[in-house]
mmCIF file of the N, C-alpha and C atoms, coordinates in Angstrom:
data_MODEL
# 
_entry.id   MODEL 
# 
loop_
_atom_site.group_PDB 
_atom_site.id 
_atom_site.type_symbol 
_atom_site.label_atom_id 
_atom_site.label_alt_id 
_atom_site.label_comp_id 
_atom_site.label_asym_id 
_atom_site.label_entity_id 
_atom_site.label_seq_id 
_atom_site.pdbx_PDB_ins_code 
_atom_site.Cartn_x 
_atom_site.Cartn_y 
_atom_site.Cartn_z 
_atom_site.occupancy 
_atom_site.B_iso_or_equiv 
_atom_site.pdbx_formal_charge 
_atom_site.auth_seq_id 
_atom_site.auth_comp_id 
_atom_site.auth_asym_id 
_atom_site.auth_atom_id 
_atom_site.pdbx_PDB_model_num 
ATOM 1   N N  . UNK A 1 1  ? 21.777 86.213 7.043  1.00 0.00 ? 1  UNK A N  1 
ATOM 2   C CA . UNK A 1 1  ? 23.119 86.464 6.970  1.00 0.00 ? 1  UNK A CA 1 
ATOM 3   C C  . UNK A 1 1  ? 23.535 87.294 5.697  1.00 0.00 ? 1  UNK A C  1 
ATOM 4   N N  . UNK A 1 2  ? 22.707 88.258 5.381  1.00 0.00 ? 2  UNK A N  1 
ATOM 5   C CA . UNK A 1 2  ? 22.926 88.989 4.108  1.00 0.00 ? 2  UNK A CA 1 
ATOM 6   C C  . UNK A 1 2  ? 23.918 90.032 4.249  1.00 0.00 ? 2  UNK A C  1 
ATOM 7   N N  . UNK A 1 3  ? 24.622 90.146 5.356  1.00 0.00 ? 3  UNK A N  1 
ATOM 8   C CA . UNK A 1 3  ? 25.691 91.173 5.635  1.00 0.00 ? 3  UNK A CA 1 
ATOM 9   C C  . UNK A 1 3  ? 26.939 90.767 4.722  1.00 0.00 ? 3  UNK A C  1 
ATOM 10  N N  . UNK A 1 4  ? 27.044 89.593 4.322  1.00 0.00 ? 4  UNK A N  1 
ATOM 11  C CA . UNK A 1 4  ? 28.232 89.075 3.604  1.00 0.00 ? 4  UNK A CA 1 
ATOM 12  C C  . UNK A 1 4  ? 28.246 89.772 2.160  1.00 0.00 ? 4  UNK A C  1 
ATOM 13  N N  . UNK A 1 5  ? 27.109 90.318 1.707  1.00 0.00 ? 5  UNK A N  1 
ATOM 14  C CA . UNK A 1 5  ? 26.976 90.900 0.394  1.00 0.00 ? 5  UNK A CA 1 
ATOM 15  C C  . UNK A 1 5  ? 27.369 92.404 0.434  1.00 0.00 ? 5  UNK A C  1 
ATOM 16  N N  . UNK A 1 6  ? 27.633 92.898 1.546  1.00 0.00 ? 6  UNK A N  1 
ATOM 17  C CA . UNK A 1 6  ? 27.924 94.367 1.722  1.00 0.00 ? 6  UNK A CA 1 
ATOM 18  C C  . UNK A 1 6  ? 29.263 94.583 1.019  1.00 0.00 ? 6  UNK A C  1 
ATOM 19  N N  . UNK A 1 7  ? 29.579 95.598 0.270  1.00 0.00 ? 7  UNK A N  1 
ATOM 20  C CA . UNK A 1 7  ? 30.679 95.845 -0.431 1.00 0.00 ? 7  UNK A CA 1 
ATOM 21  C C  . UNK A 1 7  ? 31.922 95.958 0.480  1.00 0.00 ? 7  UNK A C  1 
ATOM 22  N N  . UNK A 1 8  ? 31.782 96.324 1.789  1.00 0.00 ? 8  UNK A N  1 
ATOM 23  C CA . UNK A 1 8  ? 32.909 96.602 2.675  1.00 0.00 ? 8  UNK A CA 1 
ATOM 24  C C  . UNK A 1 8  ? 33.370 95.275 3.250  1.00 0.00 ? 8  UNK A C  1 
ATOM 25  N N  . UNK A 1 9  ? 32.758 94.181 3.016  1.00 0.00 ? 9  UNK A N  1 
ATOM 26  C CA . UNK A 1 9  ? 33.122 92.886 3.584  1.00 0.00 ? 9  UNK A CA 1 
ATOM 27  C C  . UNK A 1 9  ? 34.232 92.407 2.718  1.00 0.00 ? 9  UNK A C  1 
ATOM 28  N N  . UNK A 1 10 ? 35.476 92.234 3.294  1.00 0.00 ? 10 UNK A N  1 
ATOM 29  C CA . UNK A 1 10 ? 36.589 91.717 2.499  1.00 0.00 ? 10 UNK A CA 1 
ATOM 30  C C  . UNK A 1 10 ? 36.963 90.348 2.877  1.00 0.00 ? 10 UNK A C  1 
ATOM 31  N N  . UNK A 1 11 ? 36.488 89.824 4.113  1.00 0.00 ? 11 UNK A N  1 
ATOM 32  C CA . UNK A 1 11 ? 36.731 88.496 4.509  1.00 0.00 ? 11 UNK A CA 1 
ATOM 33  C C  . UNK A 1 11 ? 35.685 88.025 5.450  1.00 0.00 ? 11 UNK A C  1 
ATOM 34  N N  . UNK A 1 12 ? 35.335 86.770 5.265  1.00 0.00 ? 12 UNK A N  1 
ATOM 35  C CA . UNK A 1 12 ? 34.154 86.236 6.108  1.00 0.00 ? 12 UNK A CA 1 
ATOM 36  C C  . UNK A 1 12 ? 34.835 85.152 6.815  1.00 0.00 ? 12 UNK A C  1 
ATOM 37  N N  . UNK A 1 13 ? 34.839 85.335 8.204  1.00 0.00 ? 13 UNK A N  1 
ATOM 38  C CA . UNK A 1 13 ? 35.287 84.455 9.146  1.00 0.00 ? 13 UNK A CA 1 
ATOM 39  C C  . UNK A 1 13 ? 34.148 83.701 9.694  1.00 0.00 ? 13 UNK A C  1 
ATOM 40  N N  . UNK A 1 14 ? 34.142 82.341 9.526  1.00 0.00 ? 14 UNK A N  1 
ATOM 41  C CA . UNK A 1 14 ? 33.000 81.416 10.226 1.00 0.00 ? 14 UNK A CA 1 
ATOM 42  C C  . UNK A 1 14 ? 33.477 80.111 10.432 1.00 0.00 ? 14 UNK A C  1 
ATOM 43  N N  . UNK A 1 15 ? 32.505 79.368 10.982 1.00 0.00 ? 15 UNK A N  1 
ATOM 44  C CA . UNK A 1 15 ? 32.705 77.929 11.275 1.00 0.00 ? 15 UNK A CA 1 
ATOM 45  C C  . UNK A 1 15 ? 32.484 76.854 10.201 1.00 0.00 ? 15 UNK A C  1 
ATOM 46  N N  . UNK A 1 16 ? 32.079 77.372 9.131  1.00 0.00 ? 16 UNK A N  1 
ATOM 47  C CA . UNK A 1 16 ? 31.968 76.508 8.042  1.00 0.00 ? 16 UNK A CA 1 
ATOM 48  C C  . UNK A 1 16 ? 30.691 75.702 7.932  1.00 0.00 ? 16 UNK A C  1 
ATOM 49  N N  . UNK A 1 17 ? 29.637 76.410 8.530  1.00 0.00 ? 17 UNK A N  1 
ATOM 50  C CA . UNK A 1 17 ? 28.336 75.622 8.343  1.00 0.00 ? 17 UNK A CA 1 
ATOM 51  C C  . UNK A 1 17 ? 27.840 75.822 7.040  1.00 0.00 ? 17 UNK A C  1 
ATOM 52  N N  . UNK A 1 18 ? 27.006 74.917 6.617  1.00 0.00 ? 18 UNK A N  1 
ATOM 53  C CA . UNK A 1 18 ? 26.564 74.965 5.109  1.00 0.00 ? 18 UNK A CA 1 
ATOM 54  C C  . UNK A 1 18 ? 25.975 76.088 4.664  1.00 0.00 ? 18 UNK A C  1 
ATOM 55  N N  . UNK A 1 19 ? 25.113 76.813 5.505  1.00 0.00 ? 19 UNK A N  1 
ATOM 56  C CA . UNK A 1 19 ? 24.352 77.995 4.961  1.00 0.00 ? 19 UNK A CA 1 
ATOM 57  C C  . UNK A 1 19 ? 25.387 79.192 4.771  1.00 0.00 ? 19 UNK A C  1 
ATOM 58  N N  . UNK A 1 20 ? 26.344 79.259 5.624  1.00 0.00 ? 20 UNK A N  1 
ATOM 59  C CA . UNK A 1 20 ? 27.419 80.381 5.448  1.00 0.00 ? 20 UNK A CA 1 
ATOM 60  C C  . UNK A 1 20 ? 28.338 80.068 4.322  1.00 0.00 ? 20 UNK A C  1 
ATOM 61  N N  . UNK A 1 21 ? 28.690 78.866 3.962  1.00 0.00 ? 21 UNK A N  1 
ATOM 62  C CA . UNK A 1 21 ? 29.338 78.276 2.924  1.00 0.00 ? 21 UNK A CA 1 
ATOM 63  C C  . UNK A 1 21 ? 28.774 78.640 1.625  1.00 0.00 ? 21 UNK A C  1 
ATOM 64  N N  . UNK A 1 22 ? 27.413 78.306 1.575  1.00 0.00 ? 22 UNK A N  1 
ATOM 65  C CA . UNK A 1 22 ? 26.667 78.582 0.284  1.00 0.00 ? 22 UNK A CA 1 
ATOM 66  C C  . UNK A 1 22 ? 26.552 80.166 0.137  1.00 0.00 ? 22 UNK A C  1 
ATOM 67  N N  . UNK A 1 23 ? 26.281 80.980 1.125  1.00 0.00 ? 23 UNK A N  1 
ATOM 68  C CA . UNK A 1 23 ? 26.380 82.399 0.855  1.00 0.00 ? 23 UNK A CA 1 
ATOM 69  C C  . UNK A 1 23 ? 27.659 82.881 0.529  1.00 0.00 ? 23 UNK A C  1 
ATOM 70  N N  . UNK A 1 24 ? 28.754 82.530 1.143  1.00 0.00 ? 24 UNK A N  1 
ATOM 71  C CA . UNK A 1 24 ? 30.053 82.978 0.744  1.00 0.00 ? 24 UNK A CA 1 
ATOM 72  C C  . UNK A 1 24 ? 30.405 82.673 -0.757 1.00 0.00 ? 24 UNK A C  1 
ATOM 73  N N  . UNK A 1 25 ? 30.193 81.528 -1.111 1.00 0.00 ? 25 UNK A N  1 
ATOM 74  C CA . UNK A 1 25 ? 30.463 80.998 -2.374 1.00 0.00 ? 25 UNK A CA 1 
ATOM 75  C C  . UNK A 1 25 ? 29.561 81.748 -3.524 1.00 0.00 ? 25 UNK A C  1 
ATOM 76  N N  . UNK A 1 26 ? 28.314 81.990 -3.148 1.00 0.00 ? 26 UNK A N  1 
ATOM 77  C CA . UNK A 1 26 ? 27.465 82.744 -3.986 1.00 0.00 ? 26 UNK A CA 1 
ATOM 78  C C  . UNK A 1 26 ? 27.888 84.090 -4.174 1.00 0.00 ? 26 UNK A C  1 
ATOM 79  N N  . UNK A 1 27 ? 28.398 84.744 -3.188 1.00 0.00 ? 27 UNK A N  1 
ATOM 80  C CA . UNK A 1 27 ? 28.774 86.125 -3.245 1.00 0.00 ? 27 UNK A CA 1 
ATOM 81  C C  . UNK A 1 27 ? 30.140 86.270 -3.594 1.00 0.00 ? 27 UNK A C  1 
ATOM 82  N N  . UNK A 1 28 ? 31.021 85.314 -3.450 1.00 0.00 ? 28 UNK A N  1 
ATOM 83  C CA . UNK A 1 28 ? 32.373 85.370 -3.835 1.00 0.00 ? 28 UNK A CA 1 
ATOM 84  C C  . UNK A 1 28 ? 33.304 86.039 -2.883 1.00 0.00 ? 28 UNK A C  1 
ATOM 85  N N  . UNK A 1 29 ? 32.934 85.997 -1.626 1.00 0.00 ? 29 UNK A N  1 
ATOM 86  C CA . UNK A 1 29 ? 33.688 86.615 -0.596 1.00 0.00 ? 29 UNK A CA 1 
ATOM 87  C C  . UNK A 1 29 ? 34.730 85.597 -0.020 1.00 0.00 ? 29 UNK A C  1 
ATOM 88  N N  . UNK A 1 30 ? 36.149 85.930 -0.003 1.00 0.00 ? 30 UNK A N  1 
ATOM 89  C CA . UNK A 1 30 ? 36.925 84.999 0.653  1.00 0.00 ? 30 UNK A CA 1 
ATOM 90  C C  . UNK A 1 30 ? 36.534 84.605 2.099  1.00 0.00 ? 30 UNK A C  1 
ATOM 91  N N  . UNK A 1 31 ? 36.865 83.358 2.470  1.00 0.00 ? 31 UNK A N  1 
ATOM 92  C CA . UNK A 1 31 ? 36.438 82.742 3.739  1.00 0.00 ? 31 UNK A CA 1 
ATOM 93  C C  . UNK A 1 31 ? 37.641 82.347 4.528  1.00 0.00 ? 31 UNK A C  1 
ATOM 94  N N  . UNK A 1 32 ? 37.658 82.673 5.761  1.00 0.00 ? 32 UNK A N  1 
ATOM 95  C CA . UNK A 1 32 ? 38.613 82.024 6.794  1.00 0.00 ? 32 UNK A CA 1 
ATOM 96  C C  . UNK A 1 32 ? 37.831 81.125 7.661  1.00 0.00 ? 32 UNK A C  1 
ATOM 97  N N  . UNK A 1 33 ? 37.976 79.808 7.604  1.00 0.00 ? 33 UNK A N  1 
ATOM 98  C CA . UNK A 1 33 ? 37.164 78.829 8.286  1.00 0.00 ? 33 UNK A CA 1 
ATOM 99  C C  . UNK A 1 33 ? 37.801 78.342 9.496  1.00 0.00 ? 33 UNK A C  1 
ATOM 100 N N  . UNK A 1 34 ? 37.054 78.225 10.608 1.00 0.00 ? 34 UNK A N  1 
ATOM 101 C CA . UNK A 1 34 ? 37.345 77.742 11.934 1.00 0.00 ? 34 UNK A CA 1 
ATOM 102 C C  . UNK A 1 34 ? 36.380 76.529 12.189 1.00 0.00 ? 34 UNK A C  1 
ATOM 103 N N  . UNK A 1 35 ? 36.531 75.433 11.413 1.00 0.00 ? 35 UNK A N  1 
ATOM 104 C CA . UNK A 1 35 ? 35.556 74.270 11.593 1.00 0.00 ? 35 UNK A CA 1 
ATOM 105 C C  . UNK A 1 35 ? 35.646 73.656 13.020 1.00 0.00 ? 35 UNK A C  1 
ATOM 106 N N  . UNK A 1 36 ? 34.523 73.285 13.392 1.00 0.00 ? 36 UNK A N  1 
ATOM 107 C CA . UNK A 1 36 ? 34.430 72.781 14.940 1.00 0.00 ? 36 UNK A CA 1 
ATOM 108 C C  . UNK A 1 36 ? 33.905 71.288 15.005 1.00 0.00 ? 36 UNK A C  1 
ATOM 109 N N  . UNK A 1 37 ? 32.830 71.041 14.334 1.00 0.00 ? 37 UNK A N  1 
ATOM 110 C CA . UNK A 1 37 ? 32.226 69.802 14.482 1.00 0.00 ? 37 UNK A CA 1 
ATOM 111 C C  . UNK A 1 37 ? 31.187 69.458 13.254 1.00 0.00 ? 37 UNK A C  1 
ATOM 112 N N  . UNK A 1 38 ? 30.767 68.218 13.476 1.00 0.00 ? 38 UNK A N  1 
ATOM 113 C CA . UNK A 1 38 ? 29.731 67.765 12.351 1.00 0.00 ? 38 UNK A CA 1 
ATOM 114 C C  . UNK A 1 38 ? 30.301 67.893 10.849 1.00 0.00 ? 38 UNK A C  1 
ATOM 115 N N  . UNK A 1 39 ? 29.578 68.479 10.005 1.00 0.00 ? 39 UNK A N  1 
ATOM 116 C CA . UNK A 1 39 ? 29.994 68.692 8.562  1.00 0.00 ? 39 UNK A CA 1 
ATOM 117 C C  . UNK A 1 39 ? 30.893 69.774 8.357  1.00 0.00 ? 39 UNK A C  1 
ATOM 118 N N  . UNK A 1 40 ? 31.137 70.611 9.369  1.00 0.00 ? 40 UNK A N  1 
ATOM 119 C CA . UNK A 1 40 ? 32.098 71.802 9.208  1.00 0.00 ? 40 UNK A CA 1 
ATOM 120 C C  . UNK A 1 40 ? 33.414 71.606 8.588  1.00 0.00 ? 40 UNK A C  1 
ATOM 121 N N  . UNK A 1 41 ? 34.093 70.519 9.202  1.00 0.00 ? 41 UNK A N  1 
ATOM 122 C CA . UNK A 1 41 ? 35.537 70.274 8.646  1.00 0.00 ? 41 UNK A CA 1 
ATOM 123 C C  . UNK A 1 41 ? 35.413 69.789 7.167  1.00 0.00 ? 41 UNK A C  1 
ATOM 124 N N  . UNK A 1 42 ? 34.438 69.096 6.724  1.00 0.00 ? 42 UNK A N  1 
ATOM 125 C CA . UNK A 1 42 ? 34.200 68.726 5.394  1.00 0.00 ? 42 UNK A CA 1 
ATOM 126 C C  . UNK A 1 42 ? 33.884 69.851 4.503  1.00 0.00 ? 42 UNK A C  1 
ATOM 127 N N  . UNK A 1 43 ? 33.052 70.702 5.013  1.00 0.00 ? 43 UNK A N  1 
ATOM 128 C CA . UNK A 1 43 ? 32.605 71.903 4.126  1.00 0.00 ? 43 UNK A CA 1 
ATOM 129 C C  . UNK A 1 43 ? 33.730 72.818 3.956  1.00 0.00 ? 43 UNK A C  1 
ATOM 130 N N  . UNK A 1 44 ? 34.594 73.080 4.996  1.00 0.00 ? 44 UNK A N  1 
ATOM 131 C CA . UNK A 1 44 ? 35.740 74.011 4.906  1.00 0.00 ? 44 UNK A CA 1 
ATOM 132 C C  . UNK A 1 44 ? 36.844 73.391 4.143  1.00 0.00 ? 44 UNK A C  1 
ATOM 133 N N  . UNK A 1 45 ? 36.999 72.025 4.274  1.00 0.00 ? 45 UNK A N  1 
ATOM 134 C CA . UNK A 1 45 ? 38.014 71.297 3.569  1.00 0.00 ? 45 UNK A CA 1 
ATOM 135 C C  . UNK A 1 45 ? 37.743 71.327 1.971  1.00 0.00 ? 45 UNK A C  1 
ATOM 136 N N  . UNK A 1 46 ? 36.493 71.203 1.651  1.00 0.00 ? 46 UNK A N  1 
ATOM 137 C CA . UNK A 1 46 ? 36.082 71.314 0.150  1.00 0.00 ? 46 UNK A CA 1 
ATOM 138 C C  . UNK A 1 46 ? 36.416 72.748 -0.340 1.00 0.00 ? 46 UNK A C  1 
ATOM 139 N N  . UNK A 1 47 ? 36.110 73.681 0.465  1.00 0.00 ? 47 UNK A N  1 
ATOM 140 C CA . UNK A 1 47 ? 36.434 75.146 -0.081 1.00 0.00 ? 47 UNK A CA 1 
ATOM 141 C C  . UNK A 1 47 ? 37.964 75.353 -0.161 1.00 0.00 ? 47 UNK A C  1 
ATOM 142 N N  . UNK A 1 48 ? 38.829 74.714 0.827  1.00 0.00 ? 48 UNK A N  1 
ATOM 143 C CA . UNK A 1 48 ? 40.182 74.799 0.749  1.00 0.00 ? 48 UNK A CA 1 
ATOM 144 C C  . UNK A 1 48 ? 40.653 74.155 -0.466 1.00 0.00 ? 48 UNK A C  1 
ATOM 145 N N  . UNK A 1 49 ? 40.105 73.032 -0.787 1.00 0.00 ? 49 UNK A N  1 
ATOM 146 C CA . UNK A 1 49 ? 40.587 72.292 -1.969 1.00 0.00 ? 49 UNK A CA 1 
ATOM 147 C C  . UNK A 1 49 ? 40.280 73.043 -3.297 1.00 0.00 ? 49 UNK A C  1 
ATOM 148 N N  . UNK A 1 50 ? 39.130 73.852 -3.239 1.00 0.00 ? 50 UNK A N  1 
ATOM 149 C CA . UNK A 1 50 ? 38.829 74.743 -4.428 1.00 0.00 ? 50 UNK A CA 1 
ATOM 150 C C  . UNK A 1 50 ? 39.544 75.930 -4.444 1.00 0.00 ? 50 UNK A C  1 
ATOM 151 N N  . UNK A 1 51 ? 40.435 76.173 -3.418 1.00 0.00 ? 51 UNK A N  1 
ATOM 152 C CA . UNK A 1 51 ? 41.182 77.563 -3.480 1.00 0.00 ? 51 UNK A CA 1 
ATOM 153 C C  . UNK A 1 51 ? 40.282 78.711 -2.983 1.00 0.00 ? 51 UNK A C  1 
ATOM 154 N N  . UNK A 1 52 ? 39.180 78.489 -2.296 1.00 0.00 ? 52 UNK A N  1 
ATOM 155 C CA . UNK A 1 52 ? 38.338 79.585 -1.977 1.00 0.00 ? 52 UNK A CA 1 
ATOM 156 C C  . UNK A 1 52 ? 38.509 80.037 -0.462 1.00 0.00 ? 52 UNK A C  1 
ATOM 157 N N  . UNK A 1 53 ? 39.154 79.214 0.248  1.00 0.00 ? 53 UNK A N  1 
ATOM 158 C CA . UNK A 1 53 ? 39.148 79.274 1.743  1.00 0.00 ? 53 UNK A CA 1 
ATOM 159 C C  . UNK A 1 53 ? 40.584 79.048 2.391  1.00 0.00 ? 53 UNK A C  1 
ATOM 160 N N  . UNK A 1 54 ? 40.791 79.686 3.529  1.00 0.00 ? 54 UNK A N  1 
ATOM 161 C CA . UNK A 1 54 ? 41.842 79.251 4.328  1.00 0.00 ? 54 UNK A CA 1 
ATOM 162 C C  . UNK A 1 54 ? 41.093 78.651 5.548  1.00 0.00 ? 54 UNK A C  1 
ATOM 163 N N  . UNK A 1 55 ? 41.780 77.780 6.128  1.00 0.00 ? 55 UNK A N  1 
ATOM 164 C CA . UNK A 1 55 ? 41.226 77.001 7.401  1.00 0.00 ? 55 UNK A CA 1 
ATOM 165 C C  . UNK A 1 55 ? 42.371 77.161 8.493  1.00 0.00 ? 55 UNK A C  1 
ATOM 166 N N  . UNK A 1 56 ? 41.865 77.297 9.686  1.00 0.00 ? 56 UNK A N  1 
ATOM 167 C CA . UNK A 1 56 ? 42.654 77.374 10.891 1.00 0.00 ? 56 UNK A CA 1 
ATOM 168 C C  . UNK A 1 56 ? 42.005 76.569 12.015 1.00 0.00 ? 56 UNK A C  1 
ATOM 169 N N  . UNK A 1 57 ? 42.774 76.150 12.999 1.00 0.00 ? 57 UNK A N  1 
ATOM 170 C CA . UNK A 1 57 ? 42.297 75.404 14.054 1.00 0.00 ? 57 UNK A CA 1 
ATOM 171 C C  . UNK A 1 57 ? 42.015 76.385 15.228 1.00 0.00 ? 57 UNK A C  1 
ATOM 172 N N  . UNK A 1 58 ? 40.793 76.538 15.630 1.00 0.00 ? 58 UNK A N  1 
ATOM 173 C CA . UNK A 1 58 ? 40.231 77.414 16.644 1.00 0.00 ? 58 UNK A CA 1 
ATOM 174 C C  . UNK A 1 58 ? 41.000 77.282 17.978 1.00 0.00 ? 58 UNK A C  1 
ATOM 175 N N  . UNK A 1 59 ? 41.287 76.010 18.211 1.00 0.00 ? 59 UNK A N  1 
ATOM 176 C CA . UNK A 1 59 ? 41.885 75.703 19.561 1.00 0.00 ? 59 UNK A CA 1 
ATOM 177 C C  . UNK A 1 59 ? 43.483 76.041 19.625 1.00 0.00 ? 59 UNK A C  1 
ATOM 178 N N  . UNK A 1 60 ? 44.090 76.121 18.494 1.00 0.00 ? 60 UNK A N  1 
ATOM 179 C CA . UNK A 1 60 ? 45.524 76.320 18.428 1.00 0.00 ? 60 UNK A CA 1 
ATOM 180 C C  . UNK A 1 60 ? 45.970 77.541 17.878 1.00 0.00 ? 60 UNK A C  1 
ATOM 181 N N  . UNK A 1 61 ? 45.033 78.325 17.216 1.00 0.00 ? 61 UNK A N  1 
ATOM 182 C CA . UNK A 1 61 ? 45.461 79.511 16.606 1.00 0.00 ? 61 UNK A CA 1 
ATOM 183 C C  . UNK A 1 61 ? 46.041 80.567 17.468 1.00 0.00 ? 61 UNK A C  1 
ATOM 184 N N  . UNK A 1 62 ? 46.961 81.384 16.945 1.00 0.00 ? 62 UNK A N  1 
ATOM 185 C CA . UNK A 1 62 ? 47.324 82.459 17.693 1.00 0.00 ? 62 UNK A CA 1 
ATOM 186 C C  . UNK A 1 62 ? 47.597 83.709 16.814 1.00 0.00 ? 62 UNK A C  1 
ATOM 187 N N  . UNK A 1 63 ? 47.786 84.901 17.359 1.00 0.00 ? 63 UNK A N  1 
ATOM 188 C CA . UNK A 1 63 ? 47.849 86.110 16.756 1.00 0.00 ? 63 UNK A CA 1 
ATOM 189 C C  . UNK A 1 63 ? 48.832 86.018 15.580 1.00 0.00 ? 63 UNK A C  1 
ATOM 190 N N  . UNK A 1 64 ? 49.980 85.614 15.754 1.00 0.00 ? 64 UNK A N  1 
ATOM 191 C CA . UNK A 1 64 ? 51.037 85.640 14.692 1.00 0.00 ? 64 UNK A CA 1 
ATOM 192 C C  . UNK A 1 64 ? 50.656 84.768 13.607 1.00 0.00 ? 64 UNK A C  1 
ATOM 193 N N  . UNK A 1 65 ? 50.266 83.509 13.830 1.00 0.00 ? 65 UNK A N  1 
ATOM 194 C CA . UNK A 1 65 ? 49.839 82.626 12.774 1.00 0.00 ? 65 UNK A CA 1 
ATOM 195 C C  . UNK A 1 65 ? 48.666 83.135 12.022 1.00 0.00 ? 65 UNK A C  1 
ATOM 196 N N  . UNK A 1 66 ? 47.678 83.687 12.656 1.00 0.00 ? 66 UNK A N  1 
ATOM 197 C CA . UNK A 1 66 ? 46.543 84.258 12.076 1.00 0.00 ? 66 UNK A CA 1 
ATOM 198 C C  . UNK A 1 66 ? 46.971 85.354 11.043 1.00 0.00 ? 66 UNK A C  1 
ATOM 199 N N  . UNK A 1 67 ? 47.717 86.316 11.582 1.00 0.00 ? 67 UNK A N  1 
ATOM 200 C CA . UNK A 1 67 ? 48.217 87.428 10.630 1.00 0.00 ? 67 UNK A CA 1 
ATOM 201 C C  . UNK A 1 67 ? 49.002 86.966 9.553  1.00 0.00 ? 67 UNK A C  1 
ATOM 202 N N  . UNK A 1 68 ? 49.987 86.104 9.794  1.00 0.00 ? 68 UNK A N  1 
ATOM 203 C CA . UNK A 1 68 ? 50.861 85.471 8.716  1.00 0.00 ? 68 UNK A CA 1 
ATOM 204 C C  . UNK A 1 68 ? 50.089 84.880 7.624  1.00 0.00 ? 68 UNK A C  1 
ATOM 205 N N  . UNK A 1 69 ? 49.221 84.019 8.017  1.00 0.00 ? 69 UNK A N  1 
ATOM 206 C CA . UNK A 1 69 ? 48.469 83.146 6.942  1.00 0.00 ? 69 UNK A CA 1 
ATOM 207 C C  . UNK A 1 69 ? 47.536 84.043 6.192  1.00 0.00 ? 69 UNK A C  1 
ATOM 208 N N  . UNK A 1 70 ? 46.908 85.095 6.763  1.00 0.00 ? 70 UNK A N  1 
ATOM 209 C CA . UNK A 1 70 ? 46.071 85.984 6.141  1.00 0.00 ? 70 UNK A CA 1 
ATOM 210 C C  . UNK A 1 70 ? 46.899 86.894 5.222  1.00 0.00 ? 70 UNK A C  1 
ATOM 211 N N  . UNK A 1 71 ? 47.969 87.315 5.532  1.00 0.00 ? 71 UNK A N  1 
ATOM 212 C CA . UNK A 1 71 ? 48.915 88.159 4.837  1.00 0.00 ? 71 UNK A CA 1 
ATOM 213 C C  . UNK A 1 71 ? 49.317 87.448 3.500  1.00 0.00 ? 71 UNK A C  1 
ATOM 214 N N  . UNK A 1 72 ? 49.790 86.207 3.711  1.00 0.00 ? 72 UNK A N  1 
ATOM 215 C CA . UNK A 1 72 ? 50.304 85.448 2.646  1.00 0.00 ? 72 UNK A CA 1 
ATOM 216 C C  . UNK A 1 72 ? 49.258 85.125 1.684  1.00 0.00 ? 72 UNK A C  1 
ATOM 217 N N  . UNK A 1 73 ? 47.923 84.862 2.083  1.00 0.00 ? 73 UNK A N  1 
ATOM 218 C CA . UNK A 1 73 ? 46.884 84.584 1.188  1.00 0.00 ? 73 UNK A CA 1 
ATOM 219 C C  . UNK A 1 73 ? 46.607 85.954 0.531  1.00 0.00 ? 73 UNK A C  1 
ATOM 220 N N  . UNK A 1 74 ? 46.506 87.016 1.001  1.00 0.00 ? 74 UNK A N  1 
ATOM 221 C CA . UNK A 1 74 ? 46.197 88.267 0.405  1.00 0.00 ? 74 UNK A CA 1 
ATOM 222 C C  . UNK A 1 74 ? 47.251 88.695 -0.704 1.00 0.00 ? 74 UNK A C  1 
ATOM 223 N N  . UNK A 1 75 ? 48.559 88.247 -0.523 1.00 0.00 ? 75 UNK A N  1 
ATOM 224 C CA . UNK A 1 75 ? 49.471 88.560 -1.492 1.00 0.00 ? 75 UNK A CA 1 
ATOM 225 C C  . UNK A 1 75 ? 49.183 87.659 -2.731 1.00 0.00 ? 75 UNK A C  1 
ATOM 226 N N  . UNK A 1 76 ? 48.569 86.444 -2.492 1.00 0.00 ? 76 UNK A N  1 
ATOM 227 C CA . UNK A 1 76 ? 48.328 85.640 -3.659 1.00 0.00 ? 76 UNK A CA 1 
ATOM 228 C C  . UNK A 1 76 ? 47.231 86.158 -4.575 1.00 0.00 ? 76 UNK A C  1 
ATOM 229 N N  . UNK A 1 77 ? 46.438 86.979 -4.014 1.00 0.00 ? 77 UNK A N  1 
ATOM 230 C CA . UNK A 1 77 ? 45.230 87.422 -4.853 1.00 0.00 ? 77 UNK A CA 1 
ATOM 231 C C  . UNK A 1 77 ? 45.624 88.510 -5.911 1.00 0.00 ? 77 UNK A C  1 
# 
């Protein structure tokens, strides 16, 4: 998954698997997490607590919520 280090990557959208979490933290790319099961909610939750990630629920997300949350986070940076 070395595409995350590409300079054009501005946001990494993933499920919060530990390998992706390590890579995103190592590279410093912001993450939008959609955790599904097993350790993923904990992984994403830890990144949210650290201020490195936004988390959304894959089953309830809609276009407006997605755009609003990402715009709000982008303005904070």
